[in-house]
N, C-alpha and C positions, 0 to 999 in steps of 0.2 A: 602568806602574806603578798600583798600585791601592788605594787607603789603604781600612781596611776599620775599626769601630768594635769596640772592645774591649769585649765583654761585662761585665768586670767594675766598669772606670769611665769607662766613655765614649769616651774619650782615642782621638785622630783615629790609625792604627800600619799603618804600611807591612806589606802582606801577604808580603813578603820578611824583614822586624823576624824572626818569629819569637814576639818577646815583646815585651808594652807599655812603654815605657822610663817610663811614668808609675807602674804598681803590678807590671811583674815578672809577670803571666800570661799563660801561653804562647797566643800566636793563631795559632788552625786556618791552615792554610798553602790557600792558592787554587790553584787551577789555576792555572800560571805558561803553561802553552801556550796556553791559550785568548785569543784575540782576543776585544775588545771591539768593540761595536757602532760606536761612532765606526772603530777604526780597519778595521773591516769596511767600513763605508760607503769612507774613500779610498781602499780598494785595488780598490772599485764602483766610484769614479769614472772613477780612472786606466786598468782595465779597460775600461770603457764608451771614453772616450776613443780608446784603443787600436784597441778593433772599429768606432770610427767613421771614425775616419783609416786603416782597411783599406778601407773602405765608398767613401770619397775616392778611394783608389789604385786601387780596381777601376774604378770611373767612369772617370778618368783614363787608364789607362792600358789599357786594355782597351776602350774604344772609338774609333773611327776609320771611317773611309774602308772599309775595308775590308772591315767585317762587313757581314749581308745584314741587313736589315729584322729577324728572327725573332730573330736574335744578339746583335744592338743593341737588340731588348728585353728579351732573356734579362740581357744585361751589364746593363742600366737598375739591373732587377727584381733581382738580386744584391746591385748598390752599395746603391742606395735598401735595400733592406732590412738590411745591415748599418750603416747608419749610422743606424738607426730604432734596432735594437739597441744600438747602442752609445749611444744617446742617451738609453734608455728604461734602462740597466744605470748609466747617469752622472747621471741622477733619483734612478734607488731608492740610491742611495753616500748621494747629497746632503740624501734627505729621512732617511735611515738616522742620517746623522751630527746631522743638525737636532736630531735626537728626541734625541741626547744633548748636546746645548748648545752642539756645537763646529766 
């Protein structure tokens, strides 16, 4: 829920209120479907964590003595790429949340 400042009296008003409780002026409706930066950052943190877990799963599930050296190198690179990308998405999400002060 986002707080907006009333243009008439300066009182903080919920965007869902419709009118300012202080002065009664109509408050323009915000975009209620839009996610704030903090929410997007949290989604990115969770998504990054899932991507990294998939990478670790690839490393453990697909590695083993049954693979040739070339196959093992490919599996390792794919797993490491997922872990790296997951970590980067998670870091970007954290930076987005810190920018908002959460």
